[in-house]
N, C-alpha and C positions, 0 to 999 in steps of 0.2 A: 518290781521283784515282791514278792511278799515272804517277810519274814515272820516264822511262828516262833514265839519265845515263851517260857515258862516263865514264872513269876511264883515263889512259893510254891503251894500245892495246886496251882491253876496255869492256863497258857493262853494264849492272847494272840493277833495277829494284826500286823503292819503290810499297808503299800506301801509301797515308795516307788519315786518317781527317780526315771535315769539318773537325773542329778540329786539322786538321795534320801528328800524330802521327802517326809512321810502325808500322802493322801486321804488316806484311810486306816482308822485303828478298829478295832472289833471290839468287844466285852469280853471278862474274861469266861473261861468255858471249865470245865471240872477233869476235860480230858483232852489230851493231844487229838485225839479222830474228833471231838466236838471241833476243836478251832480248826483243823481241815476240813470239815463240811462247812464250816462258815466263809472259807477260803473259796470252795467250791460254791455256793452259795452267792458269793462275790460276783464269779466270773457269770451263773446262770443270768443271776436278774439286774447285772449293772446297764444293759443295755433296753430295759425296759422304764421309760420313762416314768411309768404310773409307779415303781417301786423310788425314786427320787423324792425327799422330803427335805424342802428349800425351807428353812427359818432363818428368825432375822431374832439376834438378843436383846436383853433390854438395853444393851451400851451399845446397841448400834449396829453391832459386826453380826456379819452373815457366817452361817455355818450349813451342812447339809446332814442329812441320813442316808442311806442306804436300806431300805424293807424290802426282808424277801418277800414274796408273795401271799403267805397267811399273814403278814405285818408286823412281823419281829423285825426289829431294828438289827443287822450285819454289821453295819460298820459307823463311824464317823466321821465327821473334819473339823480339822481345827479352826481357828476362826479367821474371819477374811474381814479385812478392811473395804472394802469393797463387793457388791454382789456381781461386777462382773469379774473378779476375782473366785466368786465364791463358783461362778459358772464354767470357769476353765478348771476348777480342781476337780468336778462333776465328768470335764471330758475327758481330762487327766486321767482319772480312772474307768473311765469308757474305754479310753484308748489303752491302758497299761494290764489293766485285769485279767482281758484273757487268756493273753499270752504270758502270761507272767511266772516265770522260775516259784519253786517255793522252797527257802532256804531253812533252817531251825538256828535258830541261833542259842547261845549259851546264856 
């Protein structure tokens, strides 16, 4: 499920797996419609392997970004202890995002 939240005067979204764990977080958007466009971009781009950026942090942990076709980061992951955990996170986004409902959270 996507949750769209307002923080101050900006909006962002998270994608949660069925167990409630956050698997993707967005940047801050100036408007709710911007955040909703970000949700649509995740749905549209998550199946395209070229849109995934796999990274290793200086501390050796793994994380990923999902980019739109114009190269802008649409969402980022948490840190994972292993590369396989990161790859499972990517697969979870691919599996969950296309049909996920959107809920607005206060």
